[in-house]
Each structure stands twice: as structure tokens, then as C-alpha cells.
C-alpha positions as CSV (number, residue, x, y, z in Angstrom):
1,M,0.0,0.0,0.0
2,S,1.3,3.5,-0.8
3,Q,-0.2,5.1,2.3
4,E,1.8,7.5,4.3
5,G,1.8,7.4,8.1
6,T,2.8,4.5,10.4
7,S,0.9,1.2,10.2
8,F,0.5,0.7,13.9
9,E,-0.2,-3.0,13.6
10,Q,3.0,-3.7,11.7
11,N,5.3,-1.4,13.7
12,T,6.6,-2.5,17.1
13,Q,7.5,1.1,18.1
14,I,4.3,3.0,18.9
15,P,4.3,6.4,17.1
16,Q,4.8,9.3,19.5
17,L,1.7,11.5,19.4
18,K,0.5,14.3,21.7
19,K,-2.5,13.6,23.9
20,P,-5.6,15.3,22.4
21,E,-8.3,17.2,24.2
22,A,-10.8,15.5,22.0
23,I,-11.2,12.7,19.5
24,I,-13.5,13.3,16.5
25,F,-14.9,10.2,14.8
26,D,-16.2,9.6,11.3
27,M,-19.3,7.3,11.5
28,D,-19.6,5.1,8.4
29,G,-16.7,2.7,8.0
30,T,-15.1,3.9,11.3
31,L,-17.6,3.2,14.1
32,F,-20.6,1.8,12.1
33,Q,-20.5,-1.2,9.7
34,T,-22.4,0.7,7.0
35,E,-23.0,-2.2,4.7
36,S,-25.1,-4.0,7.3
37,L,-27.7,-1.2,7.0
38,L,-27.0,0.4,3.6
39,L,-27.2,-2.5,1.2
40,P,-30.7,-3.8,2.1
41,A,-31.9,-0.2,2.0
42,Y,-30.2,0.5,-1.3
43,H,-32.0,-2.3,-3.1
44,K,-35.3,-1.4,-1.6
45,M,-34.8,2.2,-2.6
46,F,-34.4,1.3,-6.2
47,D,-37.4,-1.0,-6.1
48,I,-39.5,2.0,-4.9
49,L,-38.0,4.4,-7.5
50,R,-38.9,2.0,-10.2
51,E,-42.5,1.6,-8.8
52,E,-42.8,5.4,-8.8
53,G,-41.6,5.6,-12.4
54,L,-38.6,7.7,-11.5
55,Y,-36.0,5.1,-12.5
56,T,-35.8,2.4,-15.1
57,G,-33.3,-0.4,-15.6
58,P,-31.5,-2.6,-13.1
59,T,-30.2,-1.4,-9.7
60,P,-26.6,0.0,-10.1
61,P,-23.8,-2.2,-8.8
62,E,-23.3,-2.1,-5.0
63,E,-19.7,-1.2,-5.6
64,R,-20.7,2.2,-6.8
65,I,-22.3,3.3,-3.5
66,L,-19.8,1.5,-1.3
67,G,-17.0,3.2,-3.1
68,S,-18.7,6.6,-2.6
69,L,-19.1,6.3,1.2
70,G,-17.8,9.4,3.0
71,M,-19.0,11.7,0.2
72,L,-22.0,14.0,0.5
73,L,-25.2,12.5,-0.8
74,D,-25.3,14.9,-3.7
75,Q,-22.0,13.6,-4.9
76,I,-22.9,10.0,-4.2
77,W,-26.0,10.0,-6.5
78,K,-24.0,11.6,-9.3
79,I,-21.7,8.5,-9.2
80,V,-24.4,5.9,-8.5
81,M,-27.0,7.1,-11.1
82,P,-25.4,10.0,-13.1
83,E,-28.1,9.8,-15.8
84,A,-30.9,10.5,-13.3
85,G,-32.2,14.1,-12.8
86,E,-32.1,16.2,-9.7
87,N,-35.6,15.3,-8.7
88,V,-34.7,11.6,-8.7
89,H,-31.6,12.3,-6.6
90,R,-33.7,14.3,-4.0
91,R,-36.3,11.5,-3.8
92,A,-33.4,9.1,-3.3
93,D,-32.3,11.2,-0.3
94,E,-35.7,10.9,1.3
95,L,-36.1,7.2,0.6
96,L,-32.7,6.1,1.7
97,L,-33.0,8.0,5.0
98,Q,-36.4,6.5,5.7
99,L,-35.3,3.0,4.8
100,E,-32.1,3.3,6.9
101,I,-33.9,4.5,9.9
102,E,-36.4,1.6,9.6
103,G,-33.5,-0.8,9.3
104,L,-31.9,0.7,12.4
105,E,-35.1,0.3,14.4
106,A,-35.4,-3.3,13.2
107,G,-32.1,-4.0,15.1
108,N,-30.1,-5.8,12.4
109,T,-27.1,-3.4,12.2
110,L,-23.6,-3.7,13.5
111,L,-20.8,-1.6,15.0
112,Y,-17.3,-2.6,14.3
113,S,-15.7,-4.9,16.9
114,Q,-14.8,-3.2,20.2
115,V,-16.3,0.2,19.3
116,A,-18.5,0.6,22.3
117,E,-15.8,-0.7,24.7
118,T,-13.2,1.6,23.2
119,L,-15.4,4.7,23.4
120,V,-16.3,3.9,27.0
121,A,-12.6,3.5,27.9
122,L,-11.7,6.8,26.2
123,K,-14.5,8.6,28.0
124,K,-13.3,7.3,31.3
125,R,-9.8,8.7,30.5
126,G,-11.4,12.1,30.2
127,V,-11.3,12.4,26.4
128,R,-14.0,14.6,24.8
129,L,-15.7,12.5,22.1
130,F,-17.4,13.8,19.0
131,V,-18.8,12.6,15.6
132,A,-18.2,14.5,12.4
133,S,-19.9,12.8,9.4
134,N,-21.0,13.7,5.9
135,G,-24.2,11.8,6.6
136,L,-27.7,13.2,7.3
137,Q,-28.4,14.4,10.9
138,D,-31.3,12.0,11.5
139,Y,-29.2,9.1,10.3
140,I,-26.3,9.8,12.6
141,H,-28.6,10.5,15.6
142,S,-30.5,7.2,15.0
143,I,-27.3,5.2,14.9
144,V,-26.0,6.5,18.3
145,V,-29.4,6.1,19.9
146,V,-30.1,2.5,18.6
147,H,-26.6,1.4,19.6
148,E,-26.7,3.2,22.9
149,L,-23.7,5.4,22.3
150,K,-25.5,8.8,22.7
151,D,-24.3,9.6,26.2
152,L,-20.7,9.0,25.2
153,F,-20.6,11.9,22.7
154,E,-20.4,15.6,23.5
155,G,-21.6,16.5,20.1
156,L,-22.8,15.0,16.8
157,Y,-22.0,17.0,13.8
158,S,-23.2,16.2,10.3
159,A,-23.0,17.9,6.9
160,G,-26.8,17.7,6.7
161,G,-27.2,19.3,10.1
162,Q,-24.6,22.1,9.6
163,G,-25.1,22.6,5.9
164,T,-21.4,22.4,5.1
165,A,-19.9,21.7,1.7
166,T,-16.8,19.8,3.0
167,K,-15.8,17.8,6.1
168,T,-13.0,20.3,6.6
169,D,-15.6,23.0,7.2
170,L,-17.6,20.7,9.4
171,V,-14.7,19.9,11.7
172,R,-13.7,23.6,11.8
173,I,-17.2,24.5,13.1
174,L,-17.0,21.7,15.7
175,L,-13.5,22.8,17.0
176,D,-14.7,26.5,17.2
177,N,-18.0,25.7,18.9
178,H,-16.3,23.6,21.6
179,G,-13.1,25.6,22.0
180,I,-10.9,22.6,21.1
181,G,-7.3,23.3,20.4
182,S,-6.0,19.8,19.9
183,A,-7.8,16.8,18.5
184,W,-7.4,13.5,16.7
185,M,-9.5,13.0,13.6
186,V,-10.3,9.3,13.2
187,G,-11.7,8.1,9.9
188,D,-11.5,5.8,6.9
189,R,-11.7,8.2,3.9
190,S,-9.6,10.9,2.3
191,S,-12.2,13.4,3.4
192,D,-11.3,12.6,7.0
193,V,-7.6,13.0,6.3
194,E,-8.3,16.4,4.6
195,A,-10.6,17.5,7.5
196,G,-8.0,16.7,10.1
197,K,-5.0,18.2,8.3
198,G,-7.0,21.1,7.0
199,N,-7.6,22.1,10.6
200,G,-4.0,21.4,11.8
201,Q,-4.9,18.2,13.7
202,T,-3.6,14.7,14.0
203,V,-5.2,12.1,11.7
204,I,-5.7,8.4,12.7
205,G,-6.6,6.5,9.5
206,C,-8.8,3.4,9.9
207,A,-7.9,0.6,7.4
208,Y,-10.4,-2.0,8.5
209,A,-13.5,-1.1,6.5
210,G,-12.0,-1.6,3.0
211,F,-14.4,0.6,1.1
212,G,-11.8,3.1,-0.2
213,R,-9.1,3.2,-2.8
214,H,-5.6,1.9,-1.9
215,D,-4.3,5.4,-1.3
216,E,-7.4,6.6,0.6
217,L,-5.5,7.2,3.9
218,K,-2.4,8.9,2.4
219,G,-1.4,11.7,4.7
220,S,-2.5,10.0,8.0
221,D,-0.2,10.2,10.9
222,V,-1.0,6.7,12.0
223,I,-3.0,3.9,10.3
224,I,-4.8,1.4,12.6
225,Q,-6.3,-2.0,11.8
226,S,-8.7,-2.0,14.8
227,I,-10.5,0.7,16.7
228,A,-9.2,-0.7,20.0
229,E,-5.6,0.4,19.0
230,L,-6.7,3.9,19.8
231,L,-6.4,3.1,23.5
232,E,-2.7,2.2,23.3
233,L,-2.0,5.2,21.1
234,Y,-3.7,7.5,23.6
235,D,-2.1,5.9,26.7
236,N,1.4,6.2,25.1
237,A,0.9,9.8,23.8
238,E,2.7,12.7,25.5
């Protein structure tokens, strides 16, 4: 892999980082196993679009939407169904959110291994925890409620809720609102790397989701293979 940063799993010497005031997490592909919810909703959404006469033809390959995770919805639909009009894209926004919330409430979704335990341990160490996601506000809120994580986070920030055009802007708002000077940005996509570095913060790249390109995490300070590795990184930070 041509990623920058230290691959923590393969390196016996733990990288020397500075202890942050806060850790900011991406949601999809970092805390939440998105495909456990997204793919059933994705197929149902296209069934409904066809029933409503808004879309014809087969459902686009799953790889299109999985490869677009981390982008804003407007960008995602331009990749998934570029031939469809703006009205179809906005209807897809509505349907996907509705279907995903229904899926969450049905209780068949998954966090990555050791997510809850790691967040609890970080909270006990006095770390301020936040979410910054390009997802919709109701979607992010539903995930943390259903998976009983809400009390662990000081703030949930979403592009949908803040109306930001980039994750860099979203993280800047979060840092300013909460008076945070030092943070780790933890995520699995290039937008997370850009958001952290664009705000002068440390970036921890997550390599366990496998949705992105091989160079997705280029520029990360450290690359981890499990969310639990954050604890050792934090405990050994200055």
C-alpha cells in the first residue's frame, strides 16, 4: 500500500503523538458497519424508485455506492446514477434516510468490533468525544441512539445538520464551537484526512472497512487496523 503514516499493527514502536483534548470520529466505515444497513436499504430504494416511475433499468452495482461512502449524498448520486435528474436524486435522499432508519429500528445493524468498549474507555480517561460525518443528521442520531452510544458523545456533527460543503468546514465548526485546540480526527476516507490536516490536527486512519481506494488514507499520521488500537496510542501519547 502506498499510504503515508505509520501502520501501527506492523510497527513494534508506537508512534509518538500528543494527547488530544478531543477525538473526533467519522461514522460510516469507522464506528458503524455501514453495509449492514446500507445495502438492504439501497436495493429497496431502487425498487421504490422503479415503482414510482422515477428510475428504469437494473439497480446499479453495490460497488458504486460502497466506493462513494464518505462523500456528500449529492456527490454519491452523481456517481451511482449520473443519468438521473435532480428530482430523482432528492427523492433518493428521502427514501434512503427513511429505509435506513427503519433498518436501524429493526435492530439488524452492527458496529465494528470493540467500538463501544473503546469509546467507554476513552471517555473514562477524560477524552471529549465527537462525531463528524457527511451523513444526514437524523441518520447519525439514529445510529447512536439505537446502539446506545449517545451519552458518550459531547456533540454529533453532520454535513446535513450544519449545511457544510466539506468535512474540513464541518470539523472547523466543531472545533470552534467547543473551544478545542488539539484533537485526533479518526476516519477511513480521504475526506477525514483532509478534514484533520486542514484544521491542523492529528489524523488516525482506519484501514479495516475496506471501502476506499488503496491510497485513501495517504497523509494519515498513523493507520490502525482495529478501533481498539486507539487506547494504546492514547495511553502512550505525550
